[in-house]
C-alpha positions as CSV (number, residue, x, y, z in Angstrom):
1,X,-12.6,-5.9,12.8
2,X,-14.0,-8.6,14.3
3,X,-15.3,-10.1,10.7
4,X,-11.7,-10.6,9.7
5,X,-10.2,-13.7,9.2
6,X,-7.0,-13.9,11.2
7,X,-4.2,-14.9,8.8
8,X,-0.5,-14.7,9.9
9,X,-0.1,-12.4,7.3
10,X,-2.6,-9.3,6.4
11,X,-1.8,-7.4,3.7
12,X,-3.3,-3.7,3.8
13,X,-4.0,-2.1,0.5
14,X,-5.9,1.1,-0.3
15,X,-5.1,4.4,-2.6
16,X,-2.3,7.1,-1.0
17,X,-3.7,9.0,1.7
18,X,-6.7,6.0,2.4
19,X,-5.3,5.5,6.4
20,X,-3.1,2.5,5.7
21,X,-0.3,2.6,7.9
22,X,-2.3,4.6,10.6
23,X,-5.0,1.4,9.9
24,X,-2.4,-1.5,9.3
25,X,-1.3,-0.7,12.4
26,X,-4.0,-0.5,14.5
27,X,-4.7,-4.4,13.9
28,X,-1.3,-5.3,14.5
29,X,-2.0,-4.0,17.9
30,X,-4.8,-5.3,18.0
31,X,-4.0,-8.8,16.7
32,X,-0.5,-8.9,18.6
33,X,1.3,-8.5,15.6
34,X,4.3,-7.2,13.9
35,X,3.4,-4.2,11.9
36,X,5.2,-4.0,8.4
37,X,5.5,-0.9,6.1
38,X,6.6,-1.9,2.7
39,X,7.6,1.6,1.6
40,X,9.9,1.6,4.9
41,X,10.9,-2.1,3.3
42,X,12.1,0.0,-0.1
43,X,13.4,2.7,1.5
44,X,16.0,0.2,3.8
45,X,16.8,-1.8,0.5
46,X,17.4,1.3,-1.6
47,X,19.8,3.2,1.3
48,X,17.7,6.2,-0.2
49,X,13.4,7.8,0.1
50,X,11.5,6.6,-2.7
51,X,11.3,10.0,-3.7
52,X,14.8,9.7,-4.2
53,X,14.4,6.2,-5.5
54,X,12.4,8.1,-8.0
55,X,13.7,11.0,-9.4
56,X,17.1,8.9,-10.3
57,X,15.9,5.5,-11.2
58,X,12.5,5.9,-12.1
59,X,9.2,5.1,-11.5
60,X,9.5,1.6,-12.9
61,X,12.5,0.5,-10.4
62,X,10.9,1.6,-8.2
63,X,8.0,-0.8,-8.7
64,X,10.6,-3.7,-9.4
65,X,12.5,-3.4,-6.0
66,X,8.9,-2.7,-4.3
67,X,7.5,-6.4,-5.4
68,X,11.0,-7.9,-4.5
69,X,10.3,-6.7,-0.8
70,X,6.8,-7.5,-1.7
71,X,7.4,-11.2,-2.1
72,X,10.1,-10.6,0.9
73,X,7.0,-10.3,2.9
74,X,6.1,-14.1,2.3
75,X,8.9,-15.0,5.2
76,X,6.8,-12.6,7.7
77,X,4.8,-14.3,10.3
78,X,2.3,-12.3,12.4
79,X,2.4,-9.6,10.8
80,X,0.0,-6.8,9.1
81,X,1.4,-5.5,5.8
82,X,0.8,-1.5,4.8
83,X,1.4,-1.4,1.1
84,X,1.6,1.1,-1.4
85,X,-0.5,2.7,-3.5
86,X,0.2,1.5,-6.3
87,X,1.4,-2.2,-5.1
88,X,-1.3,-4.2,-5.7
89,X,-1.8,-2.7,-9.3
90,X,1.1,-4.0,-10.6
91,X,1.3,-7.7,-12.8
92,X,-0.2,-10.1,-10.6
93,X,0.7,-8.7,-7.3
94,X,-3.0,-8.8,-5.8
95,X,-3.3,-12.2,-6.8
96,X,-0.2,-12.6,-5.1
97,X,-0.9,-10.8,-2.3
98,X,-4.3,-13.0,-2.3
99,X,-2.9,-16.1,-2.7
100,X,0.4,-15.4,0.4
101,X,-2.3,-13.8,2.6
102,X,-4.9,-12.3,3.5
103,X,-5.9,-8.7,1.9
104,X,-7.8,-6.4,3.4
105,X,-8.5,-2.6,1.4
106,X,-8.7,0.4,3.3
107,X,-11.4,2.5,1.9
108,X,-11.7,6.7,2.8
109,X,-13.7,9.6,0.9
110,X,-12.1,11.0,-2.2
111,X,-11.7,14.4,-1.4
112,X,-10.0,13.4,1.7
113,X,-7.8,11.2,0.2
114,X,-6.6,14.2,-2.2
115,X,-6.4,16.6,0.5
116,X,-4.1,14.3,2.2
117,X,-1.7,13.5,-0.5
118,X,-1.4,16.7,-3.3
119,X,1.1,18.2,-1.9
120,X,2.6,16.3,0.5
121,X,6.9,16.2,-1.1
122,X,6.9,12.4,-0.2
123,X,4.3,11.3,-2.8
124,X,6.5,12.1,-5.5
125,X,3.8,10.4,-7.6
126,X,1.2,12.6,-6.5
127,X,2.0,15.5,-5.7
128,X,1.4,19.2,-7.2
129,X,-0.6,16.8,-9.0
130,X,-4.3,18.1,-9.4
131,X,-7.0,17.2,-8.4
132,X,-8.4,15.9,-11.4
133,X,-5.6,13.7,-12.0
134,X,-5.6,12.0,-8.8
135,X,-9.4,11.5,-9.5
136,X,-8.4,9.3,-12.9
137,X,-5.9,7.1,-10.7
138,X,-7.8,6.5,-8.7
139,X,-10.3,5.4,-11.0
140,X,-7.9,3.4,-12.6
141,X,-6.6,1.7,-9.6
142,X,-9.9,0.8,-7.8
143,X,-10.5,-2.5,-10.2
144,X,-7.5,-3.7,-8.3
145,X,-8.3,-2.5,-4.8
146,X,-11.5,-4.4,-5.7
147,X,-9.9,-7.6,-5.6
148,X,-8.7,-7.5,-1.9
149,X,-11.1,-10.4,0.3
150,X,-12.4,-7.3,2.8
151,X,-13.3,-4.0,3.1
152,X,-12.8,-1.1,5.6
153,X,-14.3,1.6,6.0
């Protein structure tokens, strides 16, 4: 991580199960920054879990709330912000993060990520999806992740 440009906000992006929370937390400790999980901000704002939001209001409502909370992070200083796997894929989100901070893409082996997320009921967009469906979702999101300024394997 020595070649990571230090910025007041670093947005950690990557597919579900890539290790954004773990690696982001590690980065925060190394840099003496606060660690922020965007999913936790969304849940706090909604007063319910992400699976509940998606079930009751749908993915579009969840994404709208997620983008609202993402914009609030512009007020944070000395922070590592772990985003959701689909956060960078929303219109203009990756560009916004690159404008308001530094972006770091956490890459991991696709099969490892699939194994981590496939049967997790806390991941409503992945729960009970086949490996083929998850691979297709990853491929769909890949161009957005590639807009990150830094890549970590």
